C-alpha positions in Angstrom: -209.0 -22.4 70.3 -211.7 -23.0 72.9 -215.3 -22.8 71.7 -218.1 -22.2 74.2 -221.8 -22.8 73.2 -225.1 -23.1 74.9 -225.9 -26.2 73.0 -228.1 -29.2 72.7 -226.1 -32.1 74.4 -227.7 -34.7 72.2 -225.6 -33.7 69.2 -221.8 -33.8 68.5 -220.2 -30.3 68.8 -216.6 -29.3 68.4 -215.4 -28.1 71.8 -212.0 -26.9 70.8 -209.4 -27.2 68.1 -205.6 -26.7 67.6 -203.2 -27.7 65.0 -203.4 -31.5 64.7 -206.2 -31.8 67.3 -210.0 -31.5 67.6 -212.1 -32.1 70.8 -215.6 -33.4 70.3 -217.3 -33.5 73.7 -214.8 -35.3 75.9 -213.1 -37.1 73.0 -209.9 -35.9 71.4 -209.0 -36.7 67.8 -205.4 -36.4 66.5 -206.0 -37.8 63.1 -208.2 -37.2 60.2 -211.9 -37.6 61.1 -215.4 -37.0 60.1 -218.0 -35.4 62.4 -221.7 -35.1 62.1 -224.4 -34.3 64.6 -224.8 -38.0 65.4 -221.6 -39.8 64.1 -217.9 -39.8 64.6 -215.5 -41.5 62.2 -211.9 -41.8 63.5 -208.8 -42.3 61.5 -210.5 -41.3 58.2 -208.5 -41.8 55.1 -209.1 -38.5 53.3 -209.4 -40.4 49.9 -212.4 -42.6 51.2 -215.2 -40.5 50.0 -217.7 -43.4 50.5 -217.4 -42.9 54.2 -218.6 -39.3 53.8 -221.3 -40.2 51.2 -222.8 -42.9 53.5 -223.6 -40.3 56.0 -225.8 -38.5 53.5 -225.0 -34.9 54.3 -226.3 -31.9 52.5 -223.0 -30.0 52.9 -219.5 -31.1 53.8 -217.0 -28.7 55.3 -213.5 -29.8 54.4 -211.1 -28.6 57.0 -207.6 -28.4 55.5 -205.4 -27.4 58.5 -204.1 -23.9 59.1 -204.1 -23.0 55.4 -207.1 -23.3 53.2 -206.5 -25.8 50.3 -209.1 -26.6 47.6 -210.2 -30.0 47.1 -208.8 -31.9 44.0 -211.0 -31.6 40.9 -211.8 -35.4 41.1 -213.2 -34.9 44.7 -215.2 -31.8 43.8 -216.7 -33.7 40.8 -217.7 -36.7 43.0 -219.5 -34.4 45.4 -221.2 -32.5 42.5 -222.5 -35.7 41.0 -224.2 -36.5 44.3 -225.5 -33.0 44.7 -223.6 -32.5 48.0 -222.1 -29.0 48.6 -218.4 -29.2 49.4 -216.7 -26.2 51.1 -213.0 -26.1 51.7 -211.8 -24.0 54.5 -209.2 -23.9 57.3 -209.6 -26.2 60.3 -210.8 -23.3 62.5 -213.3 -22.1 60.0 -214.7 -25.6 59.5 -215.0 -26.3 63.3 -216.9 -22.9 63.8 -219.2 -23.3 60.8 -220.0 -26.9 61.7 -221.1 -26.0 65.1 -223.4 -23.2 63.8 -224.9 -25.5 61.1 -225.5 -28.3 63.5 -227.2 -26.0 65.9 -229.5 -25.0 63.0 -230.5 -28.6 62.4 -228.7 -28.9 59.1 -227.3 -32.2 57.7 -223.7 -31.2 57.8 -220.5 -33.2 58.0 -217.1 -31.8 58.9 -214.4 -33.8 57.2 -211.2 -32.7 59.0 -207.7 -33.3 57.7 -205.5 -33.1 60.8 
């Protein structure tokens, strides 16, 4: 799905997504990745939570593909201990929500499982 925004070009925004693919600006990602307003982490190992925590987000949107899957209990606990909100949703919902929160200036990370 193509997303069109009148947006701040100084921040990373998700331009489109499809099963197994996300476009951020002119870059295309075909593997798990983490996206924030000012950082891109390619080939993210979904079990490497330190990669997410290092970015110091207030909220993490976990995009789980075409079907929403909730994060395992251990993962939810790790986020809770650090007082970081974790929201599990479909890939499309995570991409759309990420763009909205980034435009609001929120410290958000999209952790996308492609």
